[in-house]
BALOBA-1460 file (C-alpha; in Angstrom, 3 decimals):
// residues 99
<rec num="1" residu="m" x="-11.741" y="-19.852" z="8.696"/>
<rec num="2" residu="s" x="-13.919" y="-18.103" z="6.161"/>
<rec num="3" residu="f" x="-12.380" y="-16.957" z="2.910"/>
<rec num="4" residu="f" x="-14.652" y="-13.916" z="2.676"/>
<rec num="5" residu="n" x="-14.703" y="-10.909" z="5.002"/>
<rec num="6" residu="e" x="-11.557" y="-11.825" z="6.947"/>
<rec num="7" residu="f" x="-8.054" y="-10.544" z="6.333"/>
<rec num="8" residu="h" x="-5.510" y="-12.968" z="4.902"/>
<rec num="9" residu="i" x="-1.772" y="-12.699" z="4.317"/>
<rec num="10" residu="a" x="-0.719" y="-12.912" z="0.680"/>
<rec num="11" residu="d" x="1.745" y="-15.696" z="-0.060"/>
<rec num="12" residu="e" x="3.533" y="-16.669" z="-3.254"/>
<rec num="13" residu="k" x="0.686" y="-18.935" z="-4.387"/>
<rec num="14" residu="t" x="-1.962" y="-16.248" z="-3.746"/>
<rec num="15" residu="c" x="0.019" y="-13.595" z="-5.611"/>
<rec num="16" residu="k" x="0.282" y="-15.839" z="-8.667"/>
<rec num="17" residu="a" x="-3.337" y="-17.076" z="-8.630"/>
<rec num="18" residu="r" x="-5.813" y="-16.419" z="-11.452"/>
<rec num="19" residu="w" x="-8.085" y="-13.800" z="-9.857"/>
<rec num="20" residu="s" x="-11.282" y="-13.033" z="-11.810"/>
<rec num="21" residu="c" x="-10.173" y="-15.323" z="-14.650"/>
<rec num="22" residu="g" x="-7.203" y="-13.083" z="-15.408"/>
<rec num="23" residu="k" x="-3.655" y="-14.166" z="-16.089"/>
<rec num="24" residu="p" x="-1.752" y="-15.394" z="-13.025"/>
<rec num="25" residu="g" x="-1.367" y="-12.542" z="-10.526"/>
<rec num="26" residu="l" x="-2.685" y="-9.872" z="-12.887"/>
<rec num="27" residu="l" x="-5.838" y="-8.957" z="-10.965"/>
<rec num="28" residu="f" x="-4.594" y="-9.313" z="-7.397"/>
<rec num="29" residu="f" x="-5.014" y="-5.675" z="-6.354"/>
<rec num="30" residu="c" x="-7.180" y="-3.478" z="-4.112"/>
<rec num="31" residu="a" x="-10.403" y="-2.555" z="-5.903"/>
<rec num="32" residu="f" x="-10.539" y="0.794" z="-4.114"/>
<rec num="33" residu="c" x="-7.032" y="2.224" z="-4.549"/>
<rec num="34" residu="g" x="-5.412" y="-0.038" z="-7.153"/>
<rec num="35" residu="y" x="-2.559" y="-1.193" z="-4.887"/>
<rec num="36" residu="k" x="-1.026" y="-4.406" z="-6.287"/>
<rec num="37" residu="f" x="-0.610" y="-6.893" z="-3.455"/>
<rec num="38" residu="v" x="2.761" y="-8.554" z="-2.842"/>
<rec num="39" residu="v" x="3.827" y="-11.436" z="-0.606"/>
<rec num="40" residu="g" x="3.214" y="-10.530" z="3.045"/>
<rec num="41" residu="d" x="0.438" y="-7.976" z="2.420"/>
<rec num="42" residu="e" x="-2.905" y="-8.212" z="4.160"/>
<rec num="43" residu="y" x="-5.951" y="-8.406" z="1.908"/>
<rec num="44" residu="r" x="-9.612" y="-9.235" z="2.260"/>
<rec num="45" residu="v" x="-12.219" y="-10.461" z="-0.211"/>
<rec num="46" residu="t" x="-15.270" y="-8.374" z="0.683"/>
<rec num="47" residu="y" x="-18.376" y="-10.435" z="0.011"/>
<rec num="48" residu="t" x="-20.942" y="-8.468" z="-2.015"/>
<rec num="49" residu="n" x="-22.597" y="-11.180" z="-4.117"/>
<rec num="50" residu="d" x="-25.665" y="-10.822" z="-1.892"/>
<rec num="51" residu="t" x="-26.212" y="-7.329" z="-3.350"/>
<rec num="52" residu="d" x="-26.881" y="-5.807" z="-6.759"/>
<rec num="53" residu="a" x="-23.271" y="-4.577" z="-6.795"/>
<rec num="54" residu="g" x="-21.751" y="-8.079" z="-6.682"/>
<rec num="55" residu="g" x="-18.106" y="-8.469" z="-7.557"/>
<rec num="56" residu="n" x="-16.514" y="-9.358" z="-4.173"/>
<rec num="57" residu="p" x="-13.812" y="-6.661" z="-4.320"/>
<rec num="58" residu="l" x="-10.371" y="-7.200" z="-2.830"/>
<rec num="59" residu="t" x="-9.555" y="-4.658" z="-0.135"/>
<rec num="60" residu="c" x="-6.225" y="-3.567" z="1.362"/>
<rec num="61" residu="r" x="-5.858" y="-2.690" z="5.060"/>
<rec num="62" residu="p" x="-5.492" y="1.095" z="4.446"/>
<rec num="63" residu="c" x="-8.724" y="1.237" z="2.401"/>
<rec num="64" residu="d" x="-10.461" y="-0.882" z="5.021"/>
<rec num="65" residu="t" x="-9.490" y="1.701" z="7.637"/>
<rec num="66" residu="k" x="-10.348" y="4.625" z="5.370"/>
<rec num="67" residu="f" x="-13.865" y="3.373" z="4.637"/>
<rec num="68" residu="g" x="-14.691" y="2.135" z="8.130"/>
<rec num="69" residu="g" x="-14.062" y="-1.588" z="8.015"/>
<rec num="70" residu="l" x="-16.084" y="-4.343" z="6.423"/>
<rec num="71" residu="d" x="-19.463" y="-2.619" z="6.625"/>
<rec num="72" residu="g" x="-17.996" y="0.638" z="5.318"/>
<rec num="73" residu="c" x="-16.306" y="-1.056" z="2.362"/>
<rec num="74" residu="r" x="-19.503" y="-2.922" z="1.531"/>
<rec num="75" residu="k" x="-21.486" y="0.318" z="1.715"/>
<rec num="76" residu="v" x="-19.067" y="2.207" z="-0.534"/>
<rec num="77" residu="w" x="-19.048" y="-0.667" z="-3.027"/>
<rec num="78" residu="i" x="-22.823" y="-1.047" z="-3.058"/>
<rec num="79" residu="e" x="-23.552" y="2.676" z="-3.316"/>
<rec num="80" residu="m" x="-21.068" y="3.357" z="-6.087"/>
<rec num="81" residu="n" x="-22.723" y="5.235" z="-8.897"/>
<rec num="82" residu="e" x="-21.042" y="6.255" z="-12.140"/>
<rec num="83" residu="e" x="-19.191" y="9.094" z="-10.380"/>
<rec num="84" residu="y" x="-17.713" y="6.654" z="-7.864"/>
<rec num="85" residu="r" x="-16.920" y="4.165" z="-10.594"/>
<rec num="86" residu="t" x="-14.823" y="6.871" z="-12.235"/>
<rec num="87" residu="k" x="-13.164" y="7.802" z="-8.944"/>
<rec num="88" residu="f" x="-12.480" y="4.185" z="-7.970"/>
<rec num="89" residu="k" x="-11.751" y="3.074" z="-11.497"/>
<rec num="90" residu="y" x="-9.031" y="0.582" z="-10.603"/>
<rec num="91" residu="f" x="-11.403" y="-2.357" z="-10.314"/>
<rec num="92" residu="y" x="-12.785" y="-1.680" z="-13.778"/>
<rec num="93" residu="y" x="-9.862" y="-0.450" z="-15.866"/>
<rec num="94" residu="r" x="-7.699" y="-3.539" z="-15.616"/>
<rec num="95" residu="d" x="-7.784" y="-5.906" z="-18.558"/>
<rec num="96" residu="l" x="-9.381" y="-9.046" z="-17.151"/>
<rec num="97" residu="y" x="-7.504" y="-11.298" z="-19.511"/>
<rec num="98" residu="g" x="-4.156" y="-9.523" z="-19.775"/>
<rec num="99" residu="d" x="-2.244" y="-8.750" z="-22.901"/>
């Protein structure tokens, strides 16, 4: 099973992992809506390192549906300009290293 582009179920270990070099569990949230994942939630790591956008954002099931699945999420992520980055600020406003 591929880690990218497929939905996974969050478990205790996943929820406490060091995502994006942050403190354990701090950055395990949807990059589009800011929802903080808990044990039992579905999440996907959307692969975007093959684009200028990069980042591989985490996506929750509701945002996946809202944006039209994998291709839709990739498109939204790739086409984000400064206006979108303000609108979808959750990926950027979190302190990567915690307090």
